[in-house]
Backbone as CSV, one residue per row, in Angstrom:
resi,resn,N_x,N_y,N_z,CA_x,CA_y,CA_z,C_x,C_y,C_z
1,UNK,-91.654,-208.354,-47.712,-91.036,-207.102,-46.983,-91.121,-206.120,-47.836
2,UNK,-91.056,-205.010,-47.162,-91.139,-203.243,-47.688,-92.443,-203.437,-48.581
3,UNK,-93.790,-203.654,-48.049,-95.300,-203.350,-48.694,-95.061,-202.449,-48.302
4,UNK,-96.263,-201.333,-49.350,-96.246,-200.756,-49.344,-95.128,-198.985,-49.255
5,UNK,-94.186,-199.506,-50.475,-93.628,-198.598,-50.186,-93.508,-197.933,-51.123
6,UNK,-93.768,-197.200,-51.551,-94.127,-196.576,-52.989,-92.179,-195.152,-53.273
7,UNK,-91.298,-194.719,-52.810,-91.126,-193.943,-52.929,-90.015,-194.053,-52.233
8,UNK,-88.649,-193.287,-53.006,-87.008,-193.552,-52.608,-86.093,-192.571,-52.776
9,UNK,-85.421,-192.502,-51.896,-84.538,-191.177,-52.624,-83.293,-192.210,-52.146
10,UNK,-81.791,-190.807,-52.370,-80.388,-191.656,-51.726,-80.161,-189.911,-50.935
11,UNK,-79.392,-189.980,-49.692,-78.673,-189.055,-49.512,-77.247,-189.490,-49.247
12,UNK,-76.351,-188.334,-48.984,-75.504,-188.049,-48.827,-75.220,-187.932,-47.264
13,UNK,-74.306,-189.081,-47.012,-74.061,-188.926,-45.063,-72.284,-188.833,-44.931
14,UNK,-72.218,-188.801,-43.508,-70.561,-189.621,-43.214,-69.561,-190.307,-42.888
15,UNK,-71.257,-191.471,-44.031,-70.142,-193.202,-43.759,-71.292,-193.303,-45.332
16,UNK,-70.627,-192.510,-46.275,-71.375,-192.674,-47.498,-73.221,-192.312,-47.309
17,UNK,-73.325,-192.663,-49.054,-74.473,-192.592,-49.656,-75.626,-194.161,-48.621
18,UNK,-76.916,-193.361,-47.847,-77.849,-193.914,-47.671,-79.019,-193.886,-49.135
19,UNK,-79.530,-195.519,-48.290,-80.963,-195.151,-49.354,-82.398,-195.485,-48.573
20,UNK,-83.553,-193.970,-48.621,-84.283,-194.540,-48.057,-85.631,-194.462,-49.061
21,UNK,-86.153,-195.078,-48.517,-87.393,-195.785,-48.689,-88.723,-196.103,-47.704
22,UNK,-90.201,-195.589,-48.089,-91.063,-195.767,-47.305,-92.800,-195.064,-48.646
23,UNK,-93.229,-194.884,-47.887,-94.390,-194.810,-48.265,-94.685,-193.077,-48.275
24,UNK,-95.606,-192.071,-48.115,-95.704,-190.964,-48.330,-95.304,-190.088,-46.736
25,UNK,-95.473,-191.582,-45.466,-95.810,-191.280,-44.000,-94.520,-191.529,-43.668
26,UNK,-94.463,-192.505,-43.845,-93.530,-193.452,-42.873,-91.756,-193.964,-44.075
27,UNK,-90.842,-193.969,-42.983,-90.087,-194.634,-43.192,-89.737,-196.177,-43.163
28,UNK,-89.621,-196.822,-44.447,-90.010,-198.614,-43.922,-88.513,-199.134,-44.401
29,UNK,-87.881,-198.202,-44.712,-86.326,-198.393,-44.699,-84.931,-197.853,-45.161
30,UNK,-83.656,-198.500,-44.259,-82.663,-197.771,-44.848,-81.703,-198.472,-44.556
31,UNK,-80.554,-198.273,-46.019,-80.029,-198.988,-46.176,-78.608,-198.366,-46.952
32,UNK,-77.687,-199.035,-46.072,-76.002,-198.609,-46.860,-76.558,-199.097,-47.869
33,UNK,-74.842,-198.612,-48.292,-75.040,-198.999,-49.886,-73.236,-199.409,-49.924
34,UNK,-72.943,-200.042,-48.830,-71.394,-200.724,-48.843,-71.765,-201.451,-47.703
35,UNK,-70.680,-203.074,-47.881,-71.816,-203.999,-47.180,-72.087,-204.773,-46.907
36,UNK,-72.585,-205.624,-45.678,-73.116,-207.050,-46.801,-75.017,-207.205,-46.884
37,UNK,-75.408,-206.279,-46.381,-77.486,-205.732,-46.189,-78.011,-204.577,-47.192
38,UNK,-76.743,-204.585,-48.137,-77.315,-203.299,-49.477,-78.552,-203.470,-49.764
39,UNK,-79.593,-203.042,-50.051,-80.551,-202.728,-50.428,-80.675,-202.123,-51.879
40,UNK,-81.321,-202.161,-52.974,-81.672,-201.307,-54.038,-83.505,-200.872,-54.621
41,UNK,-83.350,-199.576,-55.044,-84.607,-199.532,-55.622,-84.849,-201.363,-55.677
42,UNK,-86.915,-201.046,-55.907,-87.309,-202.603,-56.518,-88.058,-201.786,-56.930
43,UNK,-89.266,-202.904,-58.163,-89.788,-202.265,-59.583,-90.791,-202.062,-59.037
44,UNK,-91.772,-199.898,-59.104,-92.638,-199.925,-58.792,-92.250,-198.992,-57.608
45,UNK,-91.136,-198.799,-57.294,-90.284,-197.470,-56.251,-90.529,-196.316,-57.024
46,UNK,-91.272,-195.222,-56.990,-90.956,-193.934,-57.619,-89.375,-193.133,-57.240
47,UNK,-88.902,-192.594,-57.487,-87.506,-191.631,-56.747,-88.445,-190.569,-57.383
48,UNK,-87.910,-190.185,-55.209,-88.884,-188.660,-55.265,-87.341,-187.864,-54.525
49,UNK,-86.336,-187.725,-55.217,-85.121,-186.751,-54.326,-85.372,-185.715,-53.145
50,UNK,-86.529,-185.339,-52.821,-86.562,-183.931,-52.227,-88.086,-185.213,-51.259
51,UNK,-88.021,-186.392,-51.039,-88.728,-187.317,-50.113,-87.935,-187.260,-48.510
52,UNK,-88.460,-187.822,-47.738,-88.456,-188.009,-46.388,-87.448,-186.808,-46.180
53,UNK,-88.555,-185.152,-45.551,-87.143,-184.052,-45.710,-86.608,-184.143,-44.008
54,UNK,-87.974,-184.491,-43.428,-87.295,-184.826,-41.583,-86.402,-185.906,-40.867
55,UNK,-86.319,-187.287,-41.787,-85.372,-188.472,-41.604,-84.412,-187.482,-41.976
56,UNK,-84.007,-186.281,-43.241,-82.852,-186.580,-43.651,-82.274,-185.194,-42.244
57,UNK,-82.989,-184.815,-41.860,-83.131,-183.505,-41.092,-82.440,-183.952,-39.880
58,UNK,-82.988,-185.034,-39.562,-82.929,-185.700,-38.041,-81.705,-186.240,-37.965
59,UNK,-80.932,-187.062,-39.320,-79.767,-187.749,-40.120,-78.993,-186.737,-40.061
60,UNK,-78.682,-185.715,-40.271,-78.458,-184.625,-40.041,-77.510,-183.879,-38.959
61,UNK,-78.551,-183.858,-38.219,-78.676,-183.852,-36.933,-77.251,-184.325,-35.971
62,UNK,-78.151,-186.031,-36.311,-77.789,-187.108,-35.505,-75.703,-186.890,-36.220
63,UNK,-75.213,-186.542,-37.165,-74.224,-186.932,-37.848,-72.829,-185.580,-37.226
64,UNK,-74.316,-184.008,-36.747,-73.095,-183.013,-36.996,-73.369,-183.449,-34.645
65,UNK,-74.035,-184.289,-34.439,-73.870,-184.609,-32.797,-74.741,-183.644,-32.364
66,UNK,-75.839,-183.175,-32.582,-76.872,-182.300,-32.512,-77.798,-183.543,-32.148
67,UNK,-78.512,-184.418,-31.926,-79.119,-185.430,-32.129,-78.770,-186.420,-31.464
68,UNK,-79.891,-187.320,-30.364,-79.033,-188.332,-29.666,-80.209,-189.500,-30.572
69,UNK,-80.802,-188.523,-30.145,-82.503,-189.743,-30.075,-83.187,-189.327,-32.242
70,UNK,-83.817,-190.709,-32.601,-85.046,-190.412,-33.731,-86.452,-190.221,-33.534
71,UNK,-86.930,-189.247,-33.373,-88.479,-188.787,-33.666,-89.295,-188.881,-34.701
72,UNK,-89.477,-190.084,-35.595,-89.640,-189.827,-36.831,-90.531,-191.593,-36.394
73,UNK,-91.882,-191.509,-38.075,-92.424,-192.096,-38.089,-92.214,-193.456,-38.693
74,UNK,-92.090,-194.424,-38.316,-91.353,-195.746,-38.613,-92.579,-196.845,-39.021
75,UNK,-92.574,-198.354,-40.002,-92.667,-199.660,-40.601,-92.517,-200.418,-39.895
76,UNK,-92.758,-201.256,-38.946,-91.367,-202.189,-38.793,-93.090,-203.822,-39.768
77,UNK,-91.939,-204.203,-40.731,-93.110,-204.935,-41.523,-92.425,-206.435,-41.207
78,UNK,-91.515,-206.773,-40.285,-91.589,-208.079,-39.300,-91.975,-209.008,-39.431
79,UNK,-91.196,-209.978,-38.423,-92.330,-211.135,-37.511,-92.508,-210.397,-36.404
80,UNK,-93.151,-210.862,-35.481,-93.816,-210.856,-33.736,-92.301,-210.790,-33.148
81,UNK,-91.587,-211.157,-33.390,-90.055,-211.355,-33.038,-89.621,-211.114,-33.642
82,UNK,-88.569,-210.893,-34.653,-88.426,-209.375,-35.161,-88.460,-208.076,-34.504
83,UNK,-89.933,-208.097,-34.830,-90.330,-206.229,-34.277,-89.813,-206.296,-32.592
84,UNK,-90.290,-207.412,-32.576,-89.863,-207.489,-30.880,-88.368,-206.828,-30.514
85,UNK,-87.715,-207.630,-30.631,-86.046,-206.971,-31.005,-85.897,-205.741,-31.755
86,UNK,-86.253,-205.370,-32.665,-85.939,-203.903,-33.217,-87.102,-202.927,-32.225
87,UNK,-87.753,-203.425,-32.046,-88.437,-202.294,-31.168,-87.416,-202.019,-29.294
88,UNK,-87.053,-203.458,-29.284,-85.567,-202.696,-27.804,-84.494,-202.431,-28.370
89,UNK,-84.977,-202.609,-29.387,-83.176,-201.456,-29.755,-83.229,-200.224,-30.105
90,UNK,-84.773,-199.633,-29.948,-84.840,-198.694,-29.926,-84.963,-197.897,-28.497
91,UNK,-84.729,-198.777,-27.303,-84.128,-198.645,-25.896,-83.388,-198.182,-25.272
92,UNK,-81.453,-198.276,-25.994,-80.488,-198.771,-25.450,-79.937,-197.519,-26.496
93,UNK,-79.641,-196.345,-25.516,-79.069,-195.423,-25.304,-78.464,-194.504,-25.834
94,UNK,-77.576,-193.825,-26.408,-76.994,-192.848,-27.098,-75.924,-193.176,-26.694
95,UNK,-75.087,-193.560,-26.336,-73.099,-194.202,-26.065,-73.684,-195.069,-25.549
96,UNK,-74.346,-195.517,-24.960,-74.167,-197.314,-24.740,-74.230,-198.469,-25.544
97,UNK,-73.977,-199.782,-25.215,-73.619,-200.603,-25.907,-74.405,-202.283,-24.827
98,UNK,-75.592,-202.763,-26.225,-75.733,-203.647,-25.280,-74.821,-205.163,-25.399
99,UNK,-75.752,-206.642,-25.675,-75.088,-207.928,-26.135,-76.647,-208.068,-26.053
100,UNK,-76.035,-209.173,-26.746,-77.054,-209.912,-27.986,-77.769,-211.174,-27.071
101,UNK,-76.928,-211.368,-26.509,-76.859,-212.085,-24.970,-78.012,-211.386,-23.687
102,UNK,-77.306,-210.589,-23.558,-78.783,-209.177,-22.338,-80.042,-208.779,-23.600
103,UNK,-79.622,-208.478,-24.866,-81.248,-207.818,-25.908,-81.544,-208.843,-25.748
104,UNK,-81.176,-210.140,-25.777,-82.185,-211.832,-25.078,-82.830,-212.006,-23.636
105,UNK,-82.458,-211.544,-23.276,-82.916,-211.630,-21.765,-84.377,-210.746,-21.586
106,UNK,-83.620,-209.644,-22.341,-84.397,-207.637,-22.068,-85.754,-208.378,-22.881
107,UNK,-86.205,-209.673,-24.148,-87.336,-209.113,-24.756,-88.181,-210.895,-23.831
108,UNK,-87.483,-211.311,-22.551,-87.712,-212.204,-22.087,-87.398,-213.785,-23.283
109,UNK,-86.406,-213.709,-23.342,-85.965,-214.617,-24.163,-84.339,-215.797,-24.536
110,UNK,-84.494,-216.027,-23.454,-83.069,-215.559,-22.988,-82.052,-216.707,-23.907
111,UNK,-83.098,-217.822,-24.210,-82.489,-218.760,-25.191,-82.474,-218.317,-26.589
112,UNK,-82.962,-217.756,-26.997,-83.166,-217.128,-28.161,-81.919,-215.625,-28.777
113,UNK,-80.425,-216.407,-28.717,-79.023,-215.432,-28.461,-79.072,-215.269,-29.897
114,UNK,-79.157,-216.378,-30.938,-79.062,-216.885,-32.224,-79.839,-215.829,-32.850
115,UNK,-81.264,-215.757,-33.379,-82.299,-215.181,-33.049,-82.616,-214.330,-33.239
116,UNK,-82.289,-213.095,-32.163,-81.890,-212.377,-31.248,-80.565,-211.646,-32.748
117,UNK,-79.470,-212.138,-32.584,-78.529,-211.533,-33.465,-79.303,-211.626,-34.517
118,UNK,-79.610,-212.825,-35.459,-80.268,-212.475,-36.127,-80.969,-211.463,-37.326
119,UNK,-82.110,-211.412,-36.355,-83.211,-210.427,-36.511,-82.416,-209.067,-36.528
120,UNK,-81.388,-209.005,-35.245,-80.711,-207.445,-35.239,-79.958,-208.119,-36.368
121,UNK,-79.302,-208.178,-37.203,-79.236,-207.985,-38.727,-79.719,-207.524,-40.248
122,UNK,-81.292,-208.626,-39.218,-82.473,-208.044,-40.507,-82.855,-206.271,-40.417
123,UNK,-82.183,-205.751,-39.560,-82.949,-204.671,-39.404,-83.472,-203.695,-40.277
124,UNK,-84.411,-203.180,-40.866,-84.344,-202.583,-41.992,-84.251,-201.097,-41.571
125,UNK,-83.646,-200.586,-40.515,-83.607,-199.208,-39.939,-82.530,-198.193,-38.847
126,UNK,-81.195,-199.529,-39.724,-79.906,-198.983,-39.776,-79.970,-197.600,-39.372
127,UNK,-78.806,-197.019,-37.418,-78.732,-196.142,-37.173,-79.864,-195.939,-36.565
128,UNK,-81.067,-195.659,-37.219,-82.557,-194.761,-36.866,-83.011,-195.756,-35.348
129,UNK,-82.762,-197.649,-35.707,-83.193,-198.388,-34.731,-81.682,-198.690,-34.901
130,UNK,-81.365,-198.402,-33.584,-79.051,-198.361,-33.400,-78.769,-199.652,-33.415
131,UNK,-78.814,-200.766,-33.748,-78.772,-202.018,-33.932,-76.657,-202.401,-34.121
132,UNK,-76.427,-201.013,-34.420,-74.515,-201.092,-33.873,-74.326,-200.844,-32.426
133,UNK,-75.760,-200.651,-31.755,-75.214,-200.859,-30.540,-74.658,-201.918,-29.511
134,UNK,-75.312,-203.261,-30.336,-74.986,-204.355,-29.933,-73.631,-205.010,-30.723
135,UNK,-73.717,-205.730,-29.261,-71.959,-205.759,-29.100,-71.525,-207.739,-28.800
136,UNK,-70.493,-208.059,-28.937,-69.973,-209.140,-28.596,-70.212,-209.295,-26.847
137,UNK,-70.432,-210.532,-26.458,-70.276,-210.858,-24.934,-68.931,-210.513,-24.418
138,UNK,-67.173,-210.457,-25.840,-66.910,-210.203,-25.156,-66.273,-209.077,-25.587
139,UNK,-67.526,-208.075,-26.023,-66.969,-206.248,-26.544,-66.510,-206.352,-27.771
140,UNK,-66.620,-207.765,-28.212,-66.057,-207.786,-29.879,-66.960,-207.223,-30.622
141,UNK,-66.856,-205.924,-31.750,-67.437,-205.365,-32.573,-68.071,-206.273,-33.443
142,UNK,-69.151,-207.210,-33.739,-69.598,-208.735,-34.726,-69.962,-207.899,-35.498
143,UNK,-70.306,-208.694,-36.960,-71.572,-208.510,-37.403,-71.470,-207.567,-38.013
144,UNK,-72.135,-206.935,-38.777,-73.052,-205.391,-39.006,-73.214,-205.400,-40.678
145,UNK,-74.374,-204.930,-40.785,-74.321,-204.910,-42.432,-73.912,-203.619,-43.440
146,UNK,-73.094,-202.720,-42.584,-72.676,-201.554,-42.615,-71.559,-201.930,-43.313
147,UNK,-71.286,-202.957,-42.686,-69.663,-203.049,-42.128,-69.131,-202.836,-41.090
148,UNK,-68.024,-203.507,-40.754,-67.577,-202.826,-39.161,-66.714,-201.796,-39.172
149,UNK,-65.814,-201.430,-40.124,-65.595,-199.880,-40.224,-66.605,-199.295,-39.659
150,UNK,-67.623,-199.187,-40.722,-68.965,-198.132,-40.025,-69.435,-198.407,-38.856
151,UNK,-69.760,-199.421,-38.272,-70.449,-200.005,-37.240,-68.942,-199.303,-36.524
152,UNK,-68.309,-199.294,-36.367,-67.115,-198.495,-35.300,-66.848,-197.149,-35.582
153,UNK,-67.542,-196.045,-36.773,-67.139,-195.245,-36.678,-68.660,-194.442,-35.951
154,UNK,-69.694,-195.170,-36.193,-70.959,-194.712,-35.178,-70.910,-195.325,-33.828
155,UNK,-69.823,-195.785,-33.054,-70.117,-196.262,-31.869,-69.063,-195.171,-31.401
156,UNK,-67.801,-195.082,-31.726,-67.304,-193.672,-31.717,-67.941,-192.803,-32.424
157,UNK,-68.792,-192.051,-32.625,-69.193,-190.825,-33.225,-70.383,-190.757,-32.175
158,UNK,-70.232,-191.371,-31.207,-71.470,-191.855,-29.732,-70.255,-191.941,-28.356
159,UNK,-69.416,-191.784,-28.666,-68.618,-191.716,-27.611,-68.114,-192.907,-27.352
160,UNK,-68.219,-193.958,-27.766,-68.254,-195.398,-27.137,-66.685,-196.045,-28.233
161,UNK,-65.952,-196.241,-26.802,-64.556,-196.730,-27.596,-64.378,-198.668,-27.552
162,UNK,-64.091,-199.285,-27.381,-64.136,-200.594,-27.584,-63.205,-200.268,-25.884
163,UNK,-62.637,-200.406,-25.280,-62.524,-200.491,-24.292,-63.163,-199.466,-23.005
164,UNK,-63.599,-198.400,-23.419,-65.334,-197.589,-22.496,-66.167,-198.724,-22.902
165,UNK,-66.772,-199.445,-23.348,-67.970,-199.467,-23.458,-68.673,-199.497,-22.689
166,UNK,-70.021,-198.669,-22.422,-70.999,-198.950,-21.467,-71.740,-200.058,-21.486
167,UNK,-72.109,-201.040,-21.144,-72.763,-202.034,-21.224,-75.157,-201.545,-20.904
168,UNK,-75.110,-201.465,-21.469,-76.378,-200.867,-21.183,-77.262,-201.883,-20.138
169,UNK,-77.993,-201.807,-19.247,-78.211,-202.655,-18.297,-80.120,-202.929,-18.277
170,UNK,-79.766,-204.358,-18.456,-81.380,-204.004,-18.503,-82.187,-204.666,-17.276
């Protein structure tokens, strides 16, 4: 995973520092620096403090409430199943949520709820590919690589409260 990554940088955001990594043209990885799914630079990656200016700009717009979706060149290097989940995650609108069950139905694999959850958890580009918009069937904020508090913050930032969760219809 993360083949083709040549450079990386860290940016400061309202939810703490984020690691950005990719090649000269596309983003391959966005990683929280707290929570259960922290990634660190690998051998051979070159630190470039000026890298990914468009990613920085769009994330800044998102965190200041001026952007609801991202238009960035991304590289998804998962399995075909993971890539299908990650592509479908990008269709969940800002301010809406869906469940793992509905996501499994949406990709045509209604019995693959746990596999959808695993793919969601392996998302290499959280926020940009909005895995935080997936919640439990009962409305609970299930696991999140950046931590539940970060997930809660992102959903609140998008105007989703637990009692007002707008389930995205499939």
